[in-house]
LODREN-32732 format. One record per residue (C-alpha): x, y, z; residue in three letters. Coordinates in steps of 0.001 Angstrom, whole numbers. Layout:
BEGIN
site c1 = X, c2 = Y, c3 = Z, code = ala
...
END
This chain:
BEGIN
site c1 = -12331, c2 = 1934, c3 = 65123, code = met
site c1 = -13062, c2 = -1546, c3 = 66411, code = ala
site c1 = -13831, c2 = -4397, c3 = 64058, code = gly
site c1 = -15456, c2 = -7767, c3 = 64358, code = lys
site c1 = -13714, c2 = -11086, c3 = 64526, code = thr
site c1 = -14754, c2 = -13990, c3 = 62337, code = arg
site c1 = -17019, c2 = -15257, c3 = 65073, code = gly
site c1 = -18882, c2 = -11946, c3 = 65132, code = gly
site c1 = -17436, c2 = -10769, c3 = 68466, code = asp
site c1 = -16070, c2 = -7245, c3 = 68599, code = arg
site c1 = -12303, c2 = -7049, c3 = 68616, code = asp
site c1 = -11177, c2 = -3735, c3 = 70069, code = glu
site c1 = -7651, c2 = -4170, c3 = 68626, code = asn
site c1 = -8668, c2 = -4236, c3 = 64938, code = val
site c1 = -8420, c2 = -929, c3 = 63092, code = thr
site c1 = -10417, c2 = -321, c3 = 59936, code = val
site c1 = -8523, c2 = 1884, c3 = 57508, code = ser
site c1 = -10676, c2 = 4454, c3 = 55752, code = phe
site c1 = -8131, c2 = 4704, c3 = 52926, code = gly
site c1 = -8021, c2 = 965, c3 = 52327, code = ala
site c1 = -11807, c2 = 689, c3 = 52322, code = arg
site c1 = -12225, c2 = 3684, c3 = 50049, code = phe
site c1 = -9648, c2 = 2404, c3 = 47544, code = ala
site c1 = -11801, c2 = -730, c3 = 47115, code = arg
site c1 = -15046, c2 = 1238, c3 = 46826, code = ser
site c1 = -17123, c2 = 1863, c3 = 43727, code = glu
site c1 = -16541, c2 = 5598, c3 = 44188, code = gln
site c1 = -12768, c2 = 5129, c3 = 43903, code = phe
site c1 = -13194, c2 = 2811, c3 = 40933, code = lys
site c1 = -15260, c2 = 5515, c3 = 39230, code = thr
site c1 = -12580, c2 = 8161, c3 = 39879, code = val
site c1 = -9939, c2 = 5711, c3 = 38643, code = phe
site c1 = -11829, c2 = 4958, c3 = 35404, code = arg
site c1 = -12525, c2 = 8644, c3 = 34787, code = glu
site c1 = -8877, c2 = 9508, c3 = 35368, code = gly
site c1 = -7543, c2 = 6829, c3 = 33051, code = met
site c1 = -10120, c2 = 7727, c3 = 30375, code = ala
site c1 = -9034, c2 = 11367, c3 = 30592, code = leu
site c1 = -5369, c2 = 10368, c3 = 30183, code = val
site c1 = -6277, c2 = 8352, c3 = 27083, code = glu
site c1 = -8481, c2 = 11123, c3 = 25632, code = ala
site c1 = -5726, c2 = 13705, c3 = 26102, code = ala
site c1 = -3097, c2 = 11469, c3 = 24503, code = ala
site c1 = -5362, c2 = 10766, c3 = 21531, code = thr
site c1 = -6134, c2 = 14453, c3 = 21086, code = tyr
site c1 = -2541, c2 = 15677, c3 = 21451, code = leu
site c1 = -1236, c2 = 13053, c3 = 19010, code = asp
site c1 = -3979, c2 = 13668, c3 = 16446, code = gly
site c1 = -6319, c2 = 16637, c3 = 16124, code = asp
site c1 = -4334, c2 = 18663, c3 = 18637, code = gly
site c1 = -1179, c2 = 18390, c3 = 16560, code = arg
site c1 = -3040, c2 = 19622, c3 = 13476, code = arg
site c1 = -4700, c2 = 22461, c3 = 15391, code = glu
site c1 = -1373, c2 = 23535, c3 = 16913, code = ala
site c1 = 188, c2 = 23964, c3 = 13454, code = arg
site c1 = -2472, c2 = 26562, c3 = 12600, code = lys
site c1 = -1650, c2 = 28749, c3 = 15614, code = leu
site c1 = 619, c2 = 31786, c3 = 15391, code = arg
site c1 = 2801, c2 = 33184, c3 = 18149, code = pro
site c1 = 2066, c2 = 33853, c3 = 20997, code = pro
site c1 = -798, c2 = 31328, c3 = 20812, code = his
site c1 = 1505, c2 = 28574, c3 = 19541, code = ser
site c1 = 3714, c2 = 29089, c3 = 22604, code = leu
site c1 = 645, c2 = 29037, c3 = 24872, code = ala
site c1 = -479, c2 = 25776, c3 = 23202, code = tyr
site c1 = 2935, c2 = 24165, c3 = 23763, code = ala
site c1 = 3092, c2 = 25333, c3 = 27377, code = thr
site c1 = -447, c2 = 24296, c3 = 28309, code = glu
site c1 = -283, c2 = 20934, c3 = 26515, code = ser
site c1 = 2932, c2 = 20133, c3 = 28413, code = met
site c1 = 1335, c2 = 21201, c3 = 31705, code = arg
site c1 = -1747, c2 = 19087, c3 = 30870, code = leu
site c1 = 405, c2 = 16039, c3 = 30168, code = thr
site c1 = 2409, c2 = 16504, c3 = 33375, code = thr
site c1 = -750, c2 = 16996, c3 = 35452, code = arg
site c1 = -2368, c2 = 13864, c3 = 34028, code = leu
site c1 = 748, c2 = 11730, c3 = 34562, code = met
site c1 = 899, c2 = 12831, c3 = 38211, code = gln
site c1 = -2797, c2 = 12014, c3 = 38667, code = leu
site c1 = -2480, c2 = 8650, c3 = 36924, code = ala
site c1 = 490, c2 = 7784, c3 = 39156, code = ser
site c1 = -1483, c2 = 8665, c3 = 42294, code = trp
site c1 = -4471, c2 = 6593, c3 = 41162, code = leu
site c1 = -2305, c2 = 3611, c3 = 40205, code = leu
site c1 = -494, c2 = 3670, c3 = 43558, code = ile
site c1 = -3796, c2 = 3735, c3 = 45477, code = arg
site c1 = -5162, c2 = 891, c3 = 43374, code = arg
site c1 = -1964, c2 = -1138, c3 = 43869, code = ala
site c1 = -2312, c2 = -830, c3 = 47652, code = val
site c1 = -5961, c2 = -1913, c3 = 47570, code = ser
site c1 = -5057, c2 = -4934, c3 = 45435, code = glu
site c1 = -2168, c2 = -5918, c3 = 47710, code = gly
site c1 = 531, c2 = -5165, c3 = 45132, code = glu
site c1 = 2090, c2 = -2494, c3 = 47365, code = leu
site c1 = 2190, c2 = -2155, c3 = 51110, code = thr
site c1 = 1001, c2 = 1159, c3 = 52580, code = pro
site c1 = 4626, c2 = 1894, c3 = 53483, code = glu
site c1 = 5752, c2 = 1331, c3 = 49880, code = gln
site c1 = 2910, c2 = 3550, c3 = 48677, code = ala
site c1 = 4033, c2 = 6395, c3 = 50954, code = val
site c1 = 7532, c2 = 6100, c3 = 49504, code = glu
site c1 = 6205, c2 = 6108, c3 = 45930, code = glu
site c1 = 3857, c2 = 9001, c3 = 46571, code = gln
site c1 = 6736, c2 = 11184, c3 = 47730, code = arg
site c1 = 7716, c2 = 11306, c3 = 44056, code = lys
site c1 = 4320, c2 = 12753, c3 = 43075, code = ile
site c1 = 3976, c2 = 16499, c3 = 43355, code = lys
site c1 = 323, c2 = 17422, c3 = 43757, code = leu
site c1 = -102, c2 = 21196, c3 = 43944, code = pro
site c1 = -2015, c2 = 22876, c3 = 46739, code = pro
site c1 = -5740, c2 = 23008, c3 = 46101, code = ser
site c1 = -6456, c2 = 25638, c3 = 43452, code = gly
site c1 = -2745, c2 = 26060, c3 = 42724, code = gly
site c1 = -2531, c2 = 24648, c3 = 39204, code = asp
site c1 = -4432, c2 = 26979, c3 = 36935, code = gln
site c1 = -3432, c2 = 27738, c3 = 33331, code = pro
site c1 = -422, c2 = 30044, c3 = 33249, code = ser
site c1 = -1736, c2 = 32115, c3 = 30348, code = arg
site c1 = -4955, c2 = 33295, c3 = 28781, code = asp
site c1 = -6135, c2 = 30116, c3 = 27113, code = ile
site c1 = -9201, c2 = 31585, c3 = 25431, code = ser
site c1 = -7443, c2 = 31550, c3 = 22038, code = gln
site c1 = -6443, c2 = 27888, c3 = 22292, code = leu
site c1 = -8438, c2 = 25143, c3 = 20565, code = pro
site c1 = -11712, c2 = 24304, c3 = 22329, code = ala
site c1 = -10829, c2 = 20632, c3 = 22861, code = arg
site c1 = -7545, c2 = 21517, c3 = 24576, code = leu
site c1 = -9372, c2 = 23964, c3 = 26848, code = arg
site c1 = -11919, c2 = 21238, c3 = 27724, code = glu
site c1 = -9151, c2 = 18760, c3 = 28561, code = leu
site c1 = -7382, c2 = 21334, c3 = 30729, code = ile
site c1 = -10601, c2 = 22083, c3 = 32603, code = glu
site c1 = -11425, c2 = 18387, c3 = 33099, code = gln
site c1 = -7894, c2 = 17641, c3 = 34310, code = ser
site c1 = -8006, c2 = 20495, c3 = 36835, code = ile
site c1 = -11359, c2 = 19237, c3 = 38173, code = lys
site c1 = -9968, c2 = 15701, c3 = 38483, code = leu
site c1 = -6869, c2 = 17077, c3 = 40180, code = gln
site c1 = -9005, c2 = 18910, c3 = 42745, code = glu
site c1 = -10847, c2 = 15648, c3 = 43522, code = arg
site c1 = -7577, c2 = 13755, c3 = 43901, code = val
site c1 = -6128, c2 = 16473, c3 = 46138, code = ile
site c1 = -9176, c2 = 16217, c3 = 48418, code = arg
site c1 = -8844, c2 = 12412, c3 = 48487, code = leu
site c1 = -5126, c2 = 12677, c3 = 49180, code = asp
site c1 = -5845, c2 = 14997, c3 = 52097, code = gln
site c1 = -8277, c2 = 12431, c3 = 53502, code = met
site c1 = -5591, c2 = 9754, c3 = 53318, code = phe
site c1 = -2888, c2 = 11977, c3 = 54762, code = asp
site c1 = -2515, c2 = 11055, c3 = 58435, code = ala
site c1 = -383, c2 = 14153, c3 = 59030, code = lys
site c1 = -3474, c2 = 16327, c3 = 58760, code = met
site c1 = -5111, c2 = 14610, c3 = 61688, code = leu
site c1 = -4451, c2 = 15615, c3 = 65293, code = pro
site c1 = -2534, c2 = 13239, c3 = 67518, code = ala
site c1 = -4624, c2 = 10662, c3 = 69337, code = gly
site c1 = -4390, c2 = 12405, c3 = 72716, code = asp
site c1 = -5760, c2 = 15629, c3 = 71192, code = glu
site c1 = -9013, c2 = 13959, c3 = 70138, code = ile
site c1 = -11802, c2 = 13937, c3 = 72703, code = asp
site c1 = -14417, c2 = 12371, c3 = 70465, code = asn
site c1 = -13521, c2 = 8999, c3 = 68870, code = pro
site c1 = -15329, c2 = 10074, c3 = 65659, code = leu
site c1 = -13389, c2 = 13320, c3 = 65357, code = glu
site c1 = -10632, c2 = 11823, c3 = 63203, code = ser
site c1 = -13164, c2 = 10551, c3 = 60662, code = gln
site c1 = -15035, c2 = 13868, c3 = 60708, code = leu
site c1 = -11755, c2 = 15716, c3 = 60147, code = ser
site c1 = -11075, c2 = 13609, c3 = 57080, code = arg
site c1 = -14545, c2 = 14286, c3 = 55719, code = leu
site c1 = -14127, c2 = 18020, c3 = 56320, code = arg
site c1 = -10781, c2 = 17950, c3 = 54533, code = ala
site c1 = -12330, c2 = 16167, c3 = 51556, code = ala
site c1 = -15568, c2 = 18059, c3 = 51200, code = phe
site c1 = -14917, c2 = 21377, c3 = 52927, code = gly
site c1 = -16919, c2 = 22962, c3 = 55715, code = pro
site c1 = -20669, c2 = 22562, c3 = 55620, code = gln
site c1 = -22768, c2 = 25707, c3 = 55864, code = glu
END
């Protein structure tokens, strides 16, 4: 995509990065705040009320609580890492190349691939809410990650329409439109 020079003339050699622009957008900042607030809410719950509620559970529900709270914590730490890396790139603290290297350490599951491993209906309501919220956030982050992932896009010589790469990213993020 061509950009403009300081004088207002079009410069055909300037590329505008969707990922860089999005990471500075209000939409990303909202996702970032929501993600960090969810991490904090989960930590507060698990260290306080959640601990007390877990003591009241009997097997096999106590095992399900331990398993799902660990999975929740892992999921949220992965999401927080992804969000922090994206923010660091947008603020110039990491180069895109450094971010790619850091993100290799983050294991986001395939879309829809990280559901509770057990029947969680007998777990405390607040834990179930946190699990559900974290899975929804994870789905959003997976869609965003797919938009940023250049490997999903066809090579330049396979694109007839110059807008196709941007449309492909939008389709990856929001799914096909009916």
